[in-house]
C-alpha positions as CSV (number, residue, x, y, z in Angstrom):
1,M,10.0,9.7,17.5
2,S,9.2,11.3,20.8
3,I,6.2,13.9,22.3
4,S,7.5,17.6,23.5
5,E,5.2,19.0,26.2
6,D,4.4,21.6,23.0
7,D,2.7,18.6,21.2
8,I,0.9,17.3,23.5
9,E,-1.3,20.9,24.1
10,E,-1.8,20.8,20.6
11,I,-3.2,17.2,20.5
12,Y,-4.4,16.8,24.4
13,G,-8.0,16.6,22.9
14,I,-7.4,13.6,20.2
15,K,-9.3,10.5,19.7
16,A,-7.9,9.1,16.7
17,L,-3.8,8.7,16.7
18,S,-2.0,7.2,13.2
19,A,1.3,6.4,13.0
20,Q,0.5,4.5,8.9
21,T,1.4,7.3,6.9
22,G,4.5,9.6,6.3
23,F,6.9,6.7,7.9
24,N,9.3,5.0,4.8
25,T,11.5,2.8,5.3
26,A,14.1,4.7,2.9
27,I,14.1,7.8,5.9
28,G,16.1,4.4,7.6
29,C,14.9,5.5,11.4
30,P,12.3,2.9,12.1
31,I,9.3,3.5,14.9
32,T,10.9,1.4,18.1
33,Y,8.0,2.3,20.8
34,V,4.9,4.4,21.5
35,P,6.0,7.5,23.8
36,D,5.0,7.4,27.3
37,E,3.0,10.4,26.4
38,V,0.5,9.0,24.2
39,F,-1.7,7.0,26.9
40,T,-1.7,10.6,28.7
41,L,-4.1,12.1,25.5
42,P,-7.3,11.9,28.0
43,D,-10.2,11.1,25.4
44,L,-7.7,8.9,22.7
45,E,-9.9,6.2,21.8
46,C,-8.5,4.5,18.4
47,L,-4.3,4.1,17.9
48,Y,-3.0,3.4,14.8
49,F,0.6,1.9,14.1
50,G,2.0,0.4,10.5
51,D,-0.5,-0.7,8.0
52,P,-2.7,-3.0,7.2
53,R,-1.9,-3.2,3.6
54,S,1.8,-3.7,2.9
55,A,5.2,-3.4,5.5
56,D,7.2,-2.9,2.3
57,F,6.9,1.2,2.6
58,F,6.8,2.1,6.4
59,S,9.3,0.7,9.3
60,V,7.5,0.5,12.2
61,E,9.3,-2.2,14.4
62,L,8.4,-1.9,18.1
63,K,10.0,-3.4,20.8
64,G,7.3,-3.3,23.2
65,I,4.5,-1.7,24.5
66,P,4.5,1.2,27.2
67,E,2.6,-0.4,30.4
68,N,0.9,3.6,30.4
69,I,-2.0,1.9,28.3
70,Q,-3.3,1.2,31.0
71,Q,-3.6,4.8,31.4
72,A,-5.9,5.2,28.5
73,K,-9.8,4.6,29.7
74,K,-10.6,5.8,26.5
75,L,-8.6,3.3,24.2
76,K,-11.7,1.6,22.2
77,S,-9.3,0.1,19.2
78,L,-5.1,-0.1,18.9
79,H,-3.9,-1.7,15.8
80,L,-0.2,-2.7,15.6
81,Q,0.0,-4.2,12.4
82,Y,3.1,-5.2,10.6
83,C,4.9,-3.5,13.6
84,G,8.2,-6.5,13.8
85,L,5.8,-7.6,17.5
86,T,6.9,-10.8,18.2
87,E,4.6,-11.2,22.1
88,L,2.3,-9.9,23.4
89,P,2.1,-8.1,27.1
90,R,-0.5,-9.0,29.8
91,H,-0.9,-5.3,30.0
92,I,-2.3,-4.6,26.9
93,F,-5.2,-6.4,27.2
94,T,-7.1,-3.4,29.1
95,P,-11.4,-4.2,30.2
96,W,-12.2,-0.9,27.7
97,L,-10.2,-2.2,24.9
98,E,-13.1,-3.4,22.1
99,E,-10.9,-4.1,19.0
100,L,-7.6,-5.2,18.5
101,K,-5.6,-6.0,14.6
102,I,-2.2,-8.0,15.5
103,G,-2.2,-8.9,12.0
104,G,1.6,-8.8,9.7
105,N,3.6,-9.5,13.4
106,N,5.6,-12.5,14.4
107,I,3.6,-13.6,17.6
108,K,3.5,-17.1,18.7
109,I,1.2,-17.3,21.5
110,I,-2.1,-15.4,22.8
111,P,-1.6,-14.7,25.7
112,D,-4.0,-16.1,29.6
113,G,-4.1,-11.5,29.7
114,I,-6.5,-12.0,27.0
115,E,-9.9,-12.6,29.7
116,N,-8.6,-8.9,30.6
117,A,-10.5,-7.6,27.4
118,T,-13.4,-7.7,28.9
119,S,-15.2,-5.6,26.4
120,L,-13.1,-7.6,22.9
121,R,-15.6,-7.5,19.8
122,M,-12.7,-7.6,16.6
123,L,-9.7,-9.6,17.5
124,T,-7.8,-10.5,13.6
125,A,-4.3,-11.6,13.6
126,W,-3.8,-12.9,10.2
127,M,-0.3,-13.7,9.3
128,N,1.4,-14.5,12.1
129,D,4.0,-17.1,13.1
130,L,0.6,-18.6,16.2
131,E,0.2,-20.9,17.2
132,Y,-1.6,-21.2,20.8
133,V,-4.3,-18.8,21.8
134,S,-4.9,-19.4,24.7
135,E,-8.2,-20.9,26.4
136,K,-9.1,-18.3,28.0
137,I,-10.4,-16.4,24.9
138,G,-13.8,-18.5,25.6
139,T,-14.4,-16.5,28.3
140,L,-14.7,-13.2,26.1
141,R,-19.1,-12.7,25.8
142,H,-18.7,-10.2,23.5
143,L,-16.0,-10.9,20.4
144,K,-17.9,-11.7,17.6
145,R,-14.8,-11.7,14.7
146,I,-12.3,-13.4,14.1
147,D,-9.4,-13.5,11.7
148,F,-6.7,-15.9,12.4
149,I,-5.9,-16.3,8.3
150,S,-2.5,-17.7,7.1
151,N,-1.7,-19.3,11.1
152,P,-1.1,-22.7,9.0
153,N,0.2,-24.3,12.0
154,L,-2.4,-22.8,14.7
155,R,-4.2,-25.1,17.4
156,L,-7.4,-23.6,17.9
157,P,-8.0,-23.8,21.8
158,R,-11.1,-26.1,22.4
159,S,-12.8,-23.3,24.4
160,I,-13.9,-21.3,21.3
161,V,-16.7,-23.5,21.1
162,N,-18.0,-21.4,24.4
163,L,-17.8,-17.9,22.1
164,G,-21.1,-19.0,20.8
165,K,-23.2,-17.5,17.5
166,M,-20.5,-15.1,15.7
167,E,-20.4,-12.7,13.0
168,E,-16.7,-13.3,11.0
169,I,-14.7,-15.9,11.6
170,Y,-11.8,-16.2,9.0
171,I,-9.2,-18.9,9.4
172,D,-6.6,-21.6,7.2
173,K,-8.2,-24.6,6.0
174,N,-6.1,-28.0,7.5
175,L,-5.9,-26.6,11.0
176,P,-4.0,-28.9,12.5
177,D,-6.5,-31.9,15.0
178,L,-9.7,-29.7,14.9
179,T,-12.2,-31.2,17.6
180,P,-15.8,-32.6,16.6
181,G,-17.0,-29.9,18.7
182,Q,-14.6,-27.8,17.2
183,R,-15.9,-28.6,13.9
184,A,-20.1,-28.1,14.6
185,W,-19.1,-24.5,15.8
186,L,-18.0,-23.4,12.6
187,K,-20.8,-25.9,10.9
188,E,-23.0,-23.6,12.9
189,N,-21.0,-20.8,12.6
190,N,-21.4,-21.0,8.8
191,V,-17.4,-21.1,8.5
192,S,-16.5,-22.8,5.8
193,I,-12.5,-23.6,6.2
194,H,-10.8,-21.6,3.4
195,D,-7.2,-19.3,2.7
196,D,-9.2,-16.4,1.1
197,E,-7.3,-13.1,1.1
198,L,-6.7,-11.5,4.3
199,D,-8.1,-9.1,6.6
200,D,-8.1,-5.7,3.5
201,E,-10.0,-3.2,5.8
202,F,-8.2,0.0,6.7
203,P,-9.2,1.8,9.1
204,F,-9.6,5.6,7.4
């Protein structure tokens, strides 16, 4: 997958870019990277890779995210679902990012870099291998929705109680080592600890 100078001229003013349709695994050529040119689009607000419904019909195996994502200063929504990711680089967490969806990957850690995503409102990370979420998550004053369903080995960070009143929280039942403070916070937010259906919200 690449973007030529001619392509850039044609989509220069685009606000949303999706690689969620038309990339069938039968082609045998998975998308392995996001072209650097994507992040030079000055009006880009939403970028979608993978697909939230099924990994069976899409072939995205990202090896990483370019550092020049920091140049996309209007990028508010980043969906990287079923993309084969095993880690999140620090530079992915920008101050203007409001929505990050990383479900269906193989991510074990949400790193300290998350503290840089000071505008983040939504974080969905269902069906990963999450074991650790940075304590820095507790500094995100705008965060109002969390979806950690299907991460049974996740230990919630103690600082999560600092987030206060939330709009939506989805977590598995029987998470290990919940503290009394975490249980009180979940109760305050009317959270029933369950293993409900995965987030099925689609971008389009």
